[in-house]
matplotlib code that plots the C-alpha trace (Angstrom):
import matplotlib.pyplot as plt

x = [154.2, 154.8, 153.5, 151.2, 149.9, 149.1, 147.5, 145.3, 144.1, 143.4, 141.4, 139.2, 138.1, 135.0, 135.7, 135.1, 138.0, 140.6, 140.2, 142.6, 144.5, 143.2, 142.8, 140.6, 138.6, 138.1, 137.1, 134.4, 133.2, 133.1, 129.7, 130.1, 130.1, 127.6, 124.3, 125.0, 124.1, 125.5, 124.0, 123.7, 122.0, 119.4, 118.6, 118.4, 116.0, 113.9, 113.9, 112.7, 110.0, 108.6, 107.3, 103.6, 103.2, 103.9, 107.5, 108.2, 109.0, 112.7, 112.9, 111.2, 114.1, 116.2, 119.7, 121.0, 124.6, 127.1, 130.1, 133.6, 135.4, 138.0, 141.1, 140.4, 141.7, 142.9, 144.6, 144.1, 143.6, 143.2, 146.4, 148.2, 147.0, 147.7, 149.2, 148.0, 145.9, 146.9, 144.2, 144.8, 144.5, 141.4, 139.8, 140.5, 138.9, 135.8, 135.4, 135.7, 133.0, 130.7, 131.0, 130.2, 126.8, 126.5, 126.8, 124.1, 121.8, 122.2, 121.7, 118.5, 117.2, 117.7, 115.7, 118.5, 117.5, 120.0, 119.4, 119.7, 122.7, 124.5, 123.7, 124.7, 127.9, 129.0, 128.4, 130.2, 133.2, 133.5, 133.2, 136.0, 138.3, 137.8, 137.9, 141.1, 140.6, 138.1, 136.5, 138.8, 136.6, 136.4, 140.0, 141.1, 138.9, 140.2, 143.7, 143.1, 141.6, 144.7, 146.7, 144.3, 143.6, 139.9, 137.3, 136.0, 132.5, 133.3, 132.7, 129.0, 128.0, 129.8, 128.3, 124.8, 125.2, 126.2, 123.3, 120.9, 122.5, 121.9, 118.5, 117.0, 113.7, 115.5, 115.7, 112.1, 110.1, 107.8, 107.0, 106.3, 104.0, 102.0, 101.7, 100.6, 98.0, 94.8, 92.7, 89.5, 89.0, 85.6, 87.6, 89.2, 85.9, 85.0, 82.3, 80.4, 80.9, 79.3, 76.0, 73.5, 73.0, 70.1, 71.4, 69.0, 70.2, 68.2, 68.9, 67.9, 69.0, 69.5, 66.3, 64.5, 64.0, 66.3, 68.3, 65.0, 63.6, 66.9, 67.1, 63.5, 64.6, 67.6, 65.5, 63.0, 65.7, 66.8, 70.4, 72.0, 74.9, 74.8, 78.0, 78.3, 80.9, 81.1, 81.1, 78.2, 76.1, 77.1, 76.1, 72.8, 71.8, 73.2, 70.8, 67.9, 68.1, 68.2, 65.4, 63.3, 63.9, 66.3, 69.5, 72.4, 76.2, 78.5, 81.8, 84.1, 87.8, 88.0, 85.0, 83.3, 79.9, 78.1, 74.6, 74.0, 74.7, 76.6, 78.9, 77.9, 77.6, 74.1, 72.6, 72.7, 75.7, 76.3, 79.8, 82.0, 82.5, 86.2, 85.2, 82.7, 83.2, 83.3, 83.1, 80.1, 76.8, 73.9, 70.3, 70.4, 73.4, 73.2, 76.0, 75.3, 76.7, 77.8, 79.0, 82.1, 83.4, 85.1, 86.9, 90.6, 91.6, 88.7, 87.0, 88.6, 86.4, 83.2, 84.6, 85.5, 82.0, 80.2, 82.1, 82.7, 79.7, 78.0, 74.3, 71.2, 70.1, 72.6, 71.0, 72.9, 72.0, 73.5, 73.5, 72.3, 75.8, 77.0, 74.3, 76.1, 79.4, 77.7, 75.8, 79.1, 80.8, 77.9, 77.9, 81.4, 80.0, 76.9, 74.5, 71.8, 71.0, 67.5, 67.2, 64.6, 64.5, 63.2, 62.4, 63.1, 60.3, 60.4, 61.0, 64.1, 64.8, 67.8, 67.2, 67.7, 69.5, 72.7, 72.8, 75.6, 75.6, 75.4, 72.9, 70.4, 70.7, 67.5, 66.7, 67.5, 70.3, 73.5, 76.5, 78.8, 82.6, 85.4, 88.1, 88.5, 89.6, 86.4, 84.5, 86.3, 85.8, 82.1, 81.3, 83.0, 81.0, 77.7, 78.6, 79.3, 75.7, 74.4, 73.4, 74.5, 75.8, 76.6, 79.8, 80.5, 83.6, 85.4, 88.1, 85.6, 84.9, 81.6, 80.2, 80.9, 79.3, 76.1, 76.1, 76.4, 73.6, 71.3, 71.9, 71.0, 68.0, 66.6, 63.7, 64.1, 67.8, 68.8, 71.2, 69.4, 72.3, 74.8, 78.3, 79.8, 82.0, 80.8, 81.0, 77.2, 76.8, 76.5, 75.8, 73.8, 70.1, 69.9, 66.8, 68.0, 65.8, 68.5, 72.0, 74.3, 77.6, 80.2, 82.5, 82.3, 86.0, 87.2, 90.7, 90.8, 93.3, 93.3, 94.0, 97.8, 97.8, 98.1, 96.3, 93.9, 91.6, 88.6, 84.9, 82.8, 81.4, 77.8, 77.6, 79.1, 76.9, 73.7, 74.8, 75.2, 72.3, 70.1, 70.5, 68.0, 64.3, 64.7, 61.5, 62.0, 62.7, 60.3, 61.2, 59.3, 60.9, 64.6, 66.4, 70.0, 72.0, 75.4, 77.1, 78.5, 76.4, 79.0, 78.9, 75.2, 75.3, 78.1, 76.1, 73.1, 75.3, 76.9, 73.5, 72.1, 74.9, 74.2, 76.2, 79.0, 78.8, 81.3, 83.9, 85.9, 86.0, 89.1, 91.3, 94.0, 96.9, 96.3, 98.8, 99.4, 100.4, 102.8, 104.3, 104.9, 106.5, 108.7, 109.8, 111.3, 112.6, 113.7, 115.9, 113.4, 111.5, 107.8, 107.1, 109.3, 107.5, 104.2, 105.5, 106.8, 103.6, 101.4, 103.7, 103.7, 100.0, 97.6, 93.9, 90.8, 89.3, 86.6, 89.1, 91.9, 94.5, 93.6, 96.0, 98.3, 100.1, 98.9, 100.1, 103.5, 103.7, 103.3, 105.6, 108.4, 107.6, 108.3, 110.8, 113.7, 111.9, 112.4, 109.1, 107.9, 106.4, 102.9, 103.0, 104.5, 101.7, 99.0, 100.6, 100.7, 97.0, 96.0, 94.0, 95.9, 95.7, 99.1, 98.6, 98.7, 102.3, 101.2, 99.3, 102.2, 104.7, 102.3, 102.2, 106.0, 106.1, 103.5, 105.6, 108.8, 107.1, 105.7, 109.2, 110.6, 107.8, 106.5, 102.8, 101.2, 99.1, 96.6, 99.1, 101.7, 99.2, 98.0, 101.5, 102.2, 99.2, 99.7, 96.3, 94.3, 93.9, 92.4, 89.6, 90.9, 91.7, 92.1, 91.7, 95.2, 94.3, 91.1, 93.0, 95.6, 92.7, 91.3, 94.8, 94.8, 91.3, 92.7, 95.7, 93.1, 91.3, 94.7, 95.2, 91.8, 92.2, 95.4, 94.1, 91.7, 94.7, 97.2, 95.2, 98.2, 100.2, 97.3, 95.6, 93.5, 90.9, 88.0, 89.9, 91.0, 87.5, 86.3, 89.1, 88.1, 84.6, 85.9, 88.0, 85.0, 83.2, 86.1, 86.1, 82.3, 82.9, 85.4, 83.3, 80.3, 82.3, 84.2, 83.6, 85.3, 88.3, 88.3, 88.2, 91.1, 93.1, 92.6, 93.8, 97.0, 97.7, 97.3, 99.8, 102.5, 101.0, 103.0, 106.1, 104.6, 106.4, 106.0, 102.9, 101.0, 98.6, 98.0, 97.5, 94.8, 93.2, 90.9, 89.7, 89.2, 87.2, 84.9, 84.6, 83.8, 81.1, 79.6, 79.8, 78.0, 75.4, 74.7, 75.3, 73.2, 75.5, 74.8, 75.4, 78.5, 80.0, 79.3, 80.7, 84.0, 87.1, 89.6, 93.0, 95.9, 98.7, 100.7, 98.3, 97.7, 96.7, 93.2, 93.2, 93.7, 90.9, 88.5, 89.2, 88.6, 85.2, 84.3, 84.1, 86.9, 88.2, 91.7, 90.5, 89.2, 92.4, 94.6, 92.5, 93.0, 96.7, 97.0, 95.2, 97.5, 100.6, 99.3, 98.8, 102.3, 103.9, 102.1, 103.4, 106.9, 106.7, 105.8, 108.7, 111.2, 110.6, 113.8, 112.1, 109.4, 111.8, 112.5, 108.9, 107.9, 110.5, 109.2, 105.6, 106.4, 108.0, 104.9, 102.5, 101.8, 102.0, 99.0]
y = [123.4, 120.1, 119.4, 116.5, 118.7, 121.5, 119.1, 117.7, 121.0, 122.1, 118.9, 119.8, 123.0, 123.0, 122.0, 125.4, 126.8, 124.3, 125.6, 128.4, 130.9, 131.9, 135.6, 134.5, 132.4, 135.4, 137.5, 134.9, 135.0, 138.9, 140.5, 143.4, 146.9, 149.6, 148.4, 144.7, 143.2, 139.8, 137.0, 139.1, 141.8, 139.4, 138.0, 141.6, 142.5, 139.5, 140.3, 143.9, 142.8, 140.3, 143.0, 144.0, 143.4, 146.0, 146.4, 144.5, 146.3, 145.4, 146.7, 143.4, 141.3, 140.3, 139.4, 135.9, 135.4, 133.8, 132.8, 133.3, 130.1, 128.6, 126.8, 124.1, 120.6, 120.6, 123.9, 127.1, 125.8, 129.2, 130.5, 127.4, 127.9, 131.7, 133.3, 134.5, 137.6, 141.0, 141.9, 145.6, 145.3, 143.3, 145.9, 148.6, 146.5, 145.9, 149.6, 150.4, 147.7, 149.2, 152.7, 151.8, 153.1, 150.4, 147.7, 149.5, 149.7, 146.0, 145.1, 147.1, 145.0, 141.9, 143.4, 144.9, 148.5, 150.8, 149.4, 145.8, 146.5, 148.2, 145.3, 142.7, 144.5, 144.8, 141.0, 140.2, 142.3, 140.7, 137.3, 138.0, 139.8, 137.4, 134.0, 132.0, 130.6, 131.5, 129.3, 128.8, 130.8, 134.0, 133.8, 133.6, 136.5, 138.7, 137.8, 138.7, 142.1, 142.8, 142.3, 144.2, 140.9, 141.2, 144.0, 144.8, 144.2, 140.5, 140.2, 140.9, 137.1, 136.2, 139.2, 138.3, 134.7, 135.9, 138.4, 135.6, 133.6, 136.3, 137.4, 134.1, 135.9, 137.3, 133.9, 132.9, 136.1, 134.7, 131.6, 133.6, 135.9, 132.9, 131.4, 134.7, 135.4, 135.8, 136.7, 134.9, 133.5, 131.8, 129.2, 128.1, 126.4, 123.8, 122.1, 125.3, 126.1, 122.6, 123.7, 126.2, 128.1, 130.4, 133.5, 135.6, 138.8, 139.8, 143.5, 145.8, 147.8, 146.3, 145.0, 144.5, 140.7, 140.0, 137.4, 135.9, 135.2, 133.6, 131.3, 130.2, 128.9, 127.3, 125.5, 124.2, 122.8, 119.1, 120.3, 123.7, 125.7, 129.1, 131.2, 134.0, 136.5, 135.7, 132.6, 134.2, 134.2, 130.6, 129.5, 131.4, 129.6, 126.3, 126.5, 127.9, 125.2, 122.4, 124.0, 123.9, 120.2, 120.5, 118.7, 121.0, 120.8, 123.7, 124.4, 127.3, 127.7, 126.5, 124.2, 121.2, 120.0, 117.1, 116.5, 113.0, 110.3, 108.2, 111.1, 111.4, 114.8, 116.4, 117.7, 121.2, 123.1, 126.5, 127.8, 130.9, 132.0, 131.0, 127.4, 126.7, 123.7, 124.5, 120.9, 119.7, 120.0, 121.8, 122.6, 126.0, 128.1, 131.4, 134.0, 136.6, 140.2, 139.9, 143.5, 142.2, 141.1, 144.4, 144.0, 144.6, 141.6, 139.0, 139.9, 136.8, 134.5, 136.1, 135.9, 132.3, 131.5, 133.5, 131.9, 128.5, 127.2, 124.2, 125.0, 124.9, 128.2, 130.8, 133.4, 136.5, 138.9, 142.3, 146.0, 147.3, 148.7, 145.2, 144.5, 146.0, 144.2, 140.8, 141.2, 141.9, 139.0, 136.6, 137.8, 136.4, 133.0, 133.2, 133.4, 135.9, 137.7, 138.1, 141.0, 141.1, 144.4, 144.9, 148.0, 148.4, 146.8, 149.5, 153.2, 154.9, 158.6, 160.9, 163.1, 166.9, 167.1, 165.3, 163.6, 166.0, 164.5, 161.0, 162.4, 162.2, 158.4, 156.4, 152.6, 151.0, 153.4, 152.1, 154.2, 153.2, 153.9, 153.1, 152.4, 150.4, 153.5, 155.2, 152.0, 152.1, 155.8, 155.9, 152.7, 154.3, 157.5, 155.7, 153.8, 157.0, 158.0, 155.0, 153.2, 149.7, 149.0, 146.1, 146.1, 144.5, 144.9, 142.9, 141.1, 139.6, 135.8, 135.0, 133.5, 136.7, 138.8, 136.7, 136.9, 140.7, 140.9, 138.7, 140.8, 144.1, 142.4, 141.1, 143.3, 142.1, 142.9, 146.4, 146.8, 149.2, 150.8, 149.2, 150.5, 148.9, 149.1, 148.6, 144.8, 145.1, 145.8, 142.0, 138.8, 140.0, 140.4, 143.4, 145.3, 148.9, 152.0, 154.7, 154.5, 157.2, 157.7, 158.7, 159.7, 159.4, 158.9, 155.3, 153.8, 151.6, 149.7, 150.6, 148.3, 149.1, 148.0, 151.6, 152.7, 155.7, 157.6, 158.8, 159.4, 156.3, 155.5, 155.6, 151.8, 151.5, 154.2, 152.6, 149.2, 150.4, 152.9, 150.1, 148.1, 150.6, 149.6, 146.1, 144.3, 141.5, 143.9, 145.7, 149.1, 149.4, 152.7, 153.4, 156.6, 157.7, 160.7, 161.7, 162.3, 165.8, 168.5, 169.3, 165.7, 165.6, 167.5, 165.3, 162.2, 163.4, 164.2, 160.7, 158.9, 161.0, 160.2, 157.4, 154.3, 154.1, 151.1, 148.4, 148.3, 145.2, 141.8, 140.5, 137.6, 135.7, 133.4, 129.7, 127.5, 125.7, 128.9, 129.8, 126.3, 126.8, 130.2, 128.6, 125.9, 128.7, 130.7, 128.0, 130.3, 133.1, 133.6, 133.2, 136.8, 137.8, 135.3, 136.9, 140.3, 139.2, 137.2, 140.2, 142.5, 140.0, 139.2, 140.4, 140.8, 141.8, 145.2, 143.7, 142.3, 143.3, 141.2, 141.4, 142.9, 140.2, 142.1, 139.7, 136.8, 138.4, 139.2, 135.6, 134.5, 136.8, 135.7, 132.0, 132.4, 131.0, 127.8, 124.8, 123.9, 122.6, 125.2, 123.9, 123.7, 127.2, 128.5, 126.9, 128.5, 131.9, 131.7, 131.1, 134.1, 135.9, 139.4, 140.7, 143.5, 140.8, 139.8, 136.7, 135.4, 136.1, 134.5, 131.5, 131.0, 131.1, 128.5, 126.2, 126.3, 125.5, 122.6, 121.4, 121.5, 119.3, 116.8, 117.2, 117.0, 119.9, 118.1, 119.3, 119.0, 121.1, 123.8, 124.1, 124.6, 127.1, 129.3, 128.7, 127.3, 127.7, 131.4, 133.8, 136.3, 139.6, 142.3, 145.1, 145.9, 144.6, 141.2, 141.2, 141.8, 139.1, 136.6, 137.7, 137.0, 133.6, 132.9, 133.8, 131.4, 128.6, 129.6, 129.3, 125.8, 124.7, 126.3, 124.3, 121.1, 120.7, 121.2, 119.0, 116.6, 114.4, 117.4, 119.1, 116.0, 117.4, 119.7, 118.5, 119.1, 122.5, 123.4, 122.6, 124.6, 127.6, 127.4, 127.7, 130.6, 132.2, 132.1, 133.8, 136.5, 137.0, 137.5, 140.2, 142.0, 141.9, 144.0, 145.9, 149.3, 148.0, 146.9, 150.3, 152.0, 150.0, 150.5, 154.3, 154.3, 152.4, 154.9, 157.7, 156.5, 158.4, 161.6, 161.2, 162.2, 165.4, 168.7, 169.5, 171.3, 170.3, 168.0, 170.5, 173.3, 171.1, 170.1, 173.1, 172.7, 168.9, 169.4, 171.8, 169.4, 166.5, 168.6, 169.4, 165.7, 164.6, 167.2, 166.3, 162.6, 159.8, 157.1, 153.5, 152.7, 150.9, 153.7, 156.3, 154.2, 155.8, 153.7, 153.5, 154.9, 152.5, 153.0, 156.0, 157.0, 160.8, 161.7, 163.2, 162.6, 158.8, 158.8, 160.7, 158.3, 155.3, 156.8, 157.5, 161.2, 162.2, 160.8, 160.9, 163.4, 165.8, 165.6, 166.1, 169.2, 170.6, 169.8, 171.7, 174.7, 174.7, 174.4, 177.4, 179.5, 178.5, 179.6, 183.0, 183.4, 182.5, 185.3, 187.8, 186.7, 187.5, 191.2, 192.3, 194.9, 192.6, 189.8, 190.8, 191.6, 188.2, 186.5, 188.2, 187.4, 183.8, 183.4, 184.9, 182.7, 179.3, 176.1, 176.0]
z = [12.5, 10.8, 7.3, 8.5, 11.3, 8.8, 6.4, 9.2, 10.2, 6.7, 6.2, 9.0, 7.2, 4.9, 1.3, 0.1, 2.1, 0.8, -2.7, -3.8, -1.9, 1.5, 0.3, -2.5, -0.1, 2.1, -0.9, -1.8, 1.9, 1.8, 1.0, -1.4, 0.2, -0.6, -1.8, -1.0, -4.3, -3.1, -1.1, 2.1, 0.1, -1.3, 2.2, 3.5, 0.8, 1.4, 5.1, 4.4, 1.9, 4.3, 6.6, 6.7, 10.4, 13.0, 14.2, 17.4, 20.6, 20.8, 24.4, 25.4, 23.9, 26.9, 25.7, 26.6, 27.8, 25.4, 27.4, 25.8, 24.6, 27.0, 26.0, 23.5, 24.0, 20.3, 20.7, 18.8, 15.2, 13.7, 15.2, 14.0, 10.4, 10.5, 13.5, 17.0, 16.8, 18.2, 20.6, 20.2, 16.4, 16.8, 19.1, 16.4, 13.8, 15.9, 16.7, 13.0, 12.2, 14.8, 13.3, 9.8, 8.6, 6.0, 8.8, 10.9, 8.0, 7.1, 10.7, 10.8, 7.8, 10.0, 12.8, 14.8, 15.6, 17.3, 20.8, 19.8, 17.5, 20.3, 22.8, 20.2, 19.4, 23.0, 23.5, 20.2, 21.2, 24.6, 23.1, 20.6, 23.2, 26.0, 24.3, 24.6, 21.0, 18.3, 15.7, 12.8, 10.3, 12.3, 13.3, 9.6, 8.7, 11.5, 10.6, 6.9, 7.9, 10.1, 6.8, 4.6, 2.7, 3.7, 4.5, 7.9, 6.5, 6.3, 10.0, 9.5, 9.0, 12.2, 14.1, 12.9, 14.0, 17.4, 17.5, 16.9, 19.7, 22.3, 20.8, 19.6, 18.7, 15.6, 14.1, 14.5, 14.2, 11.5, 13.5, 16.6, 14.6, 13.4, 16.9, 18.5, 15.7, 17.6, 14.6, 13.9, 17.4, 16.5, 14.7, 18.0, 19.0, 16.3, 18.5, 18.8, 15.1, 14.3, 15.9, 14.8, 18.1, 18.8, 20.5, 22.8, 24.5, 27.6, 27.7, 30.6, 33.7, 37.2, 38.7, 35.3, 35.5, 32.6, 34.5, 35.9, 32.5, 31.4, 34.5, 33.9, 30.5, 32.2, 34.8, 32.2, 29.9, 29.9, 30.5, 31.1, 32.4, 34.2, 33.9, 36.4, 37.3, 41.0, 43.3, 45.1, 42.0, 41.1, 44.6, 44.4, 41.1, 42.5, 45.5, 43.6, 41.0, 43.6, 45.6, 42.5, 42.1, 39.3, 40.3, 39.7, 40.3, 41.4, 39.7, 40.8, 40.8, 44.4, 44.7, 43.1, 44.4, 42.8, 44.1, 42.8, 45.5, 42.9, 42.2, 38.5, 37.0, 37.0, 33.7, 35.1, 36.4, 37.9, 37.5, 37.4, 33.8, 33.8, 34.7, 32.0, 29.6, 25.9, 24.8, 26.9, 25.0, 26.7, 25.7, 27.4, 28.5, 30.4, 30.4, 33.1, 33.1, 29.4, 29.4, 31.4, 28.0, 28.0, 31.3, 31.0, 33.1, 32.9, 29.6, 27.9, 29.9, 28.6, 25.0, 25.4, 26.7, 24.1, 21.2, 22.5, 24.6, 22.8, 23.5, 21.4, 23.1, 24.4, 26.7, 27.3, 30.3, 30.6, 29.5, 26.2, 25.6, 24.7, 22.0, 19.0, 19.8, 20.4, 17.2, 15.4, 16.9, 16.2, 12.6, 12.2, 13.3, 11.0, 14.1, 14.5, 17.8, 19.2, 21.6, 24.3, 26.2, 29.7, 31.8, 35.5, 37.7, 40.4, 40.2, 41.2, 41.6, 42.3, 45.2, 45.0, 48.2, 49.5, 52.9, 54.2, 57.6, 59.1, 61.4, 58.6, 58.1, 57.9, 58.1, 54.7, 53.8, 52.2, 52.0, 49.2, 49.6, 47.2, 49.8, 52.9, 54.8, 54.1, 55.1, 58.5, 59.0, 58.2, 60.2, 63.2, 62.8, 62.5, 65.7, 67.5, 66.7, 68.5, 65.3, 64.2, 60.7, 58.5, 56.5, 53.1, 51.0, 48.4, 50.3, 52.8, 52.4, 50.7, 53.9, 55.8, 53.0, 53.1, 56.9, 56.7, 54.0, 56.1, 59.2, 57.2, 55.6, 58.8, 60.0, 63.6, 63.7, 65.1, 62.2, 59.7, 57.9, 55.4, 54.7, 51.5, 48.6, 45.0, 45.9, 46.4, 42.7, 42.0, 43.8, 46.9, 47.4, 49.7, 51.0, 50.3, 50.2, 49.5, 48.0, 49.2, 47.4, 49.9, 47.0, 43.2, 42.7, 42.3, 41.7, 38.7, 36.5, 32.8, 29.8, 30.2, 33.8, 35.1, 38.2, 37.7, 40.0, 38.1, 38.6, 38.3, 34.8, 34.0, 33.8, 37.3, 38.7, 37.2, 38.5, 42.1, 42.1, 40.9, 44.1, 45.8, 45.8, 44.3, 43.2, 45.9, 48.8, 51.2, 49.6, 46.4, 45.4, 45.3, 46.0, 45.1, 46.5, 47.6, 50.9, 49.8, 48.2, 45.6, 44.3, 43.6, 40.3, 39.1, 40.0, 38.1, 35.1, 35.2, 35.5, 32.7, 30.2, 27.7, 28.4, 26.0, 23.6, 24.2, 21.3, 21.8, 23.6, 25.6, 24.5, 26.4, 25.2, 26.0, 27.7, 24.3, 22.6, 25.4, 25.2, 21.5, 22.1, 24.7, 22.2, 20.0, 23.0, 25.5, 27.6, 28.0, 31.2, 31.3, 32.1, 29.2, 27.0, 27.8, 27.0, 23.6, 22.9, 23.6, 21.4, 18.5, 18.8, 16.1, 16.8, 14.8, 15.4, 17.7, 20.1, 22.5, 24.5, 28.2, 30.7, 32.1, 34.8, 37.5, 35.6, 35.0, 38.7, 39.7, 36.9, 38.2, 41.8, 41.2, 38.3, 40.3, 41.3, 39.0, 37.5, 34.1, 31.8, 32.0, 35.9, 36.0, 33.8, 36.0, 39.2, 37.4, 36.5, 40.2, 41.4, 44.2, 45.7, 44.9, 47.5, 50.3, 51.1, 53.0, 50.0, 47.6, 49.9, 50.2, 46.4, 46.5, 49.4, 47.6, 44.3, 46.3, 48.0, 44.7, 43.0, 45.8, 45.1, 48.7, 49.0, 50.9, 53.6, 56.0, 58.9, 56.9, 56.1, 59.7, 60.8, 58.0, 58.9, 62.7, 63.3, 65.6, 65.0, 67.5, 66.9, 65.7, 68.3, 65.7, 62.0, 61.2, 62.8, 60.6, 57.5, 58.4, 58.8, 55.4, 53.9, 55.5, 54.1, 50.6, 51.1, 51.8, 48.7, 46.9, 48.2, 47.2, 43.7, 43.2, 44.7, 41.7, 39.3, 41.2, 43.3, 44.3, 45.5, 47.3, 48.7, 51.6, 50.0, 52.1, 55.3, 54.2, 53.3, 56.8, 58.2, 56.0, 57.3, 60.8, 59.8, 58.1, 61.4, 63.1, 60.5, 60.8, 64.6, 63.8, 61.2, 63.6, 66.1, 63.4, 65.1, 68.2, 66.2, 64.4, 67.8, 69.1, 65.9, 66.1, 69.7, 68.7, 65.9, 68.3, 70.8, 68.8, 70.0, 73.1, 71.1, 69.7, 70.7, 74.5, 75.2, 72.0, 73.8, 76.6, 74.1, 72.4, 75.6, 75.9, 72.4, 72.9, 76.0, 74.2, 71.2, 73.7, 75.3, 71.8, 70.9, 74.1, 73.4, 69.8, 69.5, 70.7, 72.0, 72.8, 76.5, 75.7, 73.6, 76.3, 79.1, 80.4, 80.0, 82.8, 82.0, 81.7, 84.1, 83.1, 80.4, 80.6, 77.0, 76.9, 73.1, 73.6, 76.2, 74.0, 71.0, 73.3, 74.3, 70.7, 71.2, 68.9, 65.5, 64.1, 61.4, 63.9, 65.9, 62.8, 61.9, 65.4, 65.3, 61.9, 63.4, 66.4, 64.3, 62.2, 65.3, 66.5, 63.2, 63.4, 67.0, 65.8, 63.2, 65.9, 68.1, 65.3, 66.0, 67.9, 69.9, 71.2, 72.0, 75.6, 76.4, 74.9, 77.1, 80.3, 79.4, 78.7, 82.2, 83.9, 82.0, 83.4, 81.2, 79.0]

ax = plt.figure().add_subplot(projection="3d")
ax.plot(x, y, z, "-o")
ax.set_aspect("equal")
plt.show()
């Protein structure tokens, strides 16, 4: 290398490296071994001393990819200053570096636990070994280590620099902790803190009139806001208010209704709790079902309303279990809580006997199930008995729920029995005499997002049981029992337990906080950002961070679509049922259209959902229509956030009303749909082992005779169905006629298989084998 070239390369190095011999330079660079009293040791000590917060969960740190350096246009400057590196020697040096306990300890001081240290080293080694040319500084250090002019520990600054490249969170942990600090949430709402609010807690069980008294205050105020947990409840207050001559607007996630002709906002508004404004001043605010502040997924919305609503009077309605927590939270804001307690207006009693059989149903009965399959099964069994039932479950559209409730409440309608899930616990006025728990086990999601199947809580049991004998219904006394005798004692035990006091209120990161997180971690996915945020977050003892699994599910679903962070955040907060594949794929399709800047028009959506849709022919068709209704809800929800990209909300709402009518038609004849669905499921019986159907036939015939003798069927149910061409299955015909259910058929099949296995053991006797063969030949086909 020529002298001018060498001088030019040397001049490019930092000034510190030009002074003295290269070995002396490397010695200055090297951190002392052992207790690290030098600069690195001081930084490490500072890093360790700055703790105090919980150690982060490093399994959430997803390593970024750092590509090896390719050939440089200026050549390999390090090699020209020293010599090319021997890759085999370099690999030995790196392995020695990795095994040193002192290096591992120092790395831990910088937040690199064993897992991160290993991942960072693998990436560092690949970067060194695969790069065509390295930066001059690291090339010189590696070269000096090869010639024993430097120590292997001198690689640590370069390793740490690389580790912070693949784990950027290491370089900004303190900033991230400050951003995710969720302590003292009352300070997030300065407008509310500037007021001296009067807090009134209306406490009492279901049907005690607590909400009525709060609503009366709301209606008599000059301005007010009602915050409810359901669209149905917001609609009810909206209609009640306007009927009372108090102009009231409606605001839900999917709907905005202004009642004034000029389009100006009314002084009163009924909304779902997530949609309440925390900057608009009101005279009276009502927060319904305040105990839901503990909800693992939605509790943050009640916390936000409680701490943030700008109202002179804040009326809270809910269970007494929330009084202590609300009092504690209001103590931190300097506000006192006045508690008004109410007793139930009508008596309710737990019966000493279970229903045991659907033959014992009476008008005004409501059977509460905790799964759709139980809903279908019970509805079918009721129809077999010649009774008509209404059906209500959570995924039905609000219009269909109201139609079914109206049908059940109508004294002139032949429908006298209701089959429902715990969706009846809120939002519907029902004339129920007796609540019958079909089961006491309910699937739920805990705070960690894990699915559990446990007995219902005292709070849930009281909420559901309290629907019997409501003050406004024709039944002035309520009764509660169970379907099965063995569940009755457990129900009594659950209802007699004191309701556990609520310990904590939910919180949720805001879009602004996530944006600040993303500024520090720009290459991290939104789902991973949420994980890191929750892990770094600090909360006071009265709060918890709500479960964000649904948010993360949506974030992962649309991660590959190019969207801005704020838009992506909004899409991920859209309420969807992740169990519905069509709804999930629709969110993906909407996001894809949005990213292309292509408006989602009425014509486009009609094509997408294949409108017009036909009435359902079976349960699967009904579930598909419910999914389409959810997709239209999703469109309407997004249309209020991105009006230019979802421009046809009014047309979609009319379409949704038509779809609601089709679904109502299907639910009205749900027992027919269940019957057809059962028949379709039983078609696979044709492929059972030969003779299985014929062996069952005698039993089935006797079961059919017993059924005809003991069940009172409607004319239509008892009407014989003609066999389709080629259909010879007695089982299918009995199911069509409603004389047999799949459960009975499965039980008969199990009994037959048990008998077959017993016969098989007898045939294994060698002495009896020949006789059995002769006997089998003589016997005709069963």
